[in-house]
N, C-alpha and C positions, 0 to 999 in steps of 0.2 A: 471713666468710672471713678467714683470717689474712693479714697482709701478708707478701709474699715479695719478696726482693731479688735482683738480679744486679749484681755489681760487676766492673769491669775491673781490669787489673793495677795501675792507679794507686791503688787503694783497698783493698789487701790487709789492712792493719791495721784499717781501718774494717769490713771484712767480718768479721774476728775479733770485734770488739766487738759487732757486730750479732748474731752467733752467741751470744756471752755473754749477751745480752739475750733469747735464745730465738728470734730471727727466722731463718727459713729463708733463707739467703744463699748464693747461687751465686757462686763466685769464679772469674772467667775470667783465666787467666794471660796472655792476649793483650789486644789492644785491643778496644774495643767496635765490631767491624765489623758489616756488615749481617746476616750469619748469626747472630752473637751476639744482636743486637737482635731479630731475628725469633724466635729460640728463646725468649728471655726473654719476649717478648710472647705467644707461644703457651702459655707456662707461667704466664701471669698475673703475671709478676714486674715490679717497678719497677726500672728500670735506674738505677744510680748511676755517674756518671763524672765525671772532672775535665776531660774534653775538651769544650770549648764547641762545637767543630765537629760533634759527634755529633748535635746536635739536628736537623740537616738530614737525617740518615740514619734518623731514627725510623721504625719500621715499624708504627705503630699502637698501640704500647704506651706506657706512661708512662715518662718519662725525667727524671731530676733531675741537673742539673749542680751538683756540689759545689764551692763556691768556696774554702772554708777550706783552709789548708795543713796544719794540725796535726789529728791524729785527735780530740783532745778537742773542738775546735771543729767538726770534721766531723760527729761524732756528734750534737752539739747542733743543728747546722744541719739535718740530715736529719730528726730527730725533730720539730723545730719546723716545718719546711716541710711535712711530711706530717701534722702535728697528731697525732703518735703518743704514746701513754702506754704504755710497756712494762709487760707483765704480770709482776709479781714472781714468780708461780708458774712462769713459763717460763724464768726466769733459769737459766743453766748447765745446760740440758737438751740441748744439741747438742754434738757433737764439734767442737772448734775446728779440727781438721785437715780433716775431710771433710764436715761439715755434717749428718751423720746423727743422728737422735734417740738419746740415750744410754739404756741399759737398766740397771736394777738387776742386780747380779751377786752371787752368794754370796761371802762373804769368802774362802772356800777357793780360788776361781778367781783371786783376786788374789795369792795366795801365790807368791813367787818372781818376780812381775812388778812389784812395787812395792818401795821400800826397806823393809828389815826393821823399822825403827822405825815406819814408816807402817802396816805390816801389824799391828804390835803395838798401836798407838794407835787405829786406826780400826775402826769397826764396819761402816760402810756404804761400798760402792763402786759406781761406775757404769762401764759399759764401752761402747765403741763396737762395734757388731756388724759394721761394715765394715772398720775398720783395726785393731781390737783394743786401741786406747789405753785406759788406765784412769784414771779420775778419782776423787778422794776429797775430802771436806770438810776441808781443812787450812788453814794460815795464809794460803795464797794466796787462799782465798775471801774472807777479811777484806780483803786488799789489793785484790782486784777490787771489792768493795763500796765501799771508800773511793775507788777510781778512778772508779767509776760516779757517786758523789755529786759528784765534781769535774767530770765530763763532762756530766752531765745537769742543766741548770738547773731549778730549781723555782720 
């Protein structure tokens, strides 16, 4: 079974980076209250929070209190604490905005929805079936890969 996460409002950037790695990551814009913790537990999600006092509210699910202040250290901390080895095949397969799995889309569907130079230069596009956002393998992918190498110690 794949590891799934739920983060509270204090870990929004971490949620984005976990999605980049391909992890199903629910982002709660509020605090990790008892309802949030119950829902996460019922969905089999590991709750990530910065709030140390949430451990007493745990509702049977797994909860990790993230201690690091910066996302680079937070990502390394979570992966190390849970002994996770991200699957390279799953990288960049989720929408960063809404967490839905991306789908390959025909190039024609990207026309007019991406910059003209991107449409001319790229062959493959992925789209989010929920929010309609479009992704393509551009220079940002190289920057993400470099950032991941800095964030994930080997």
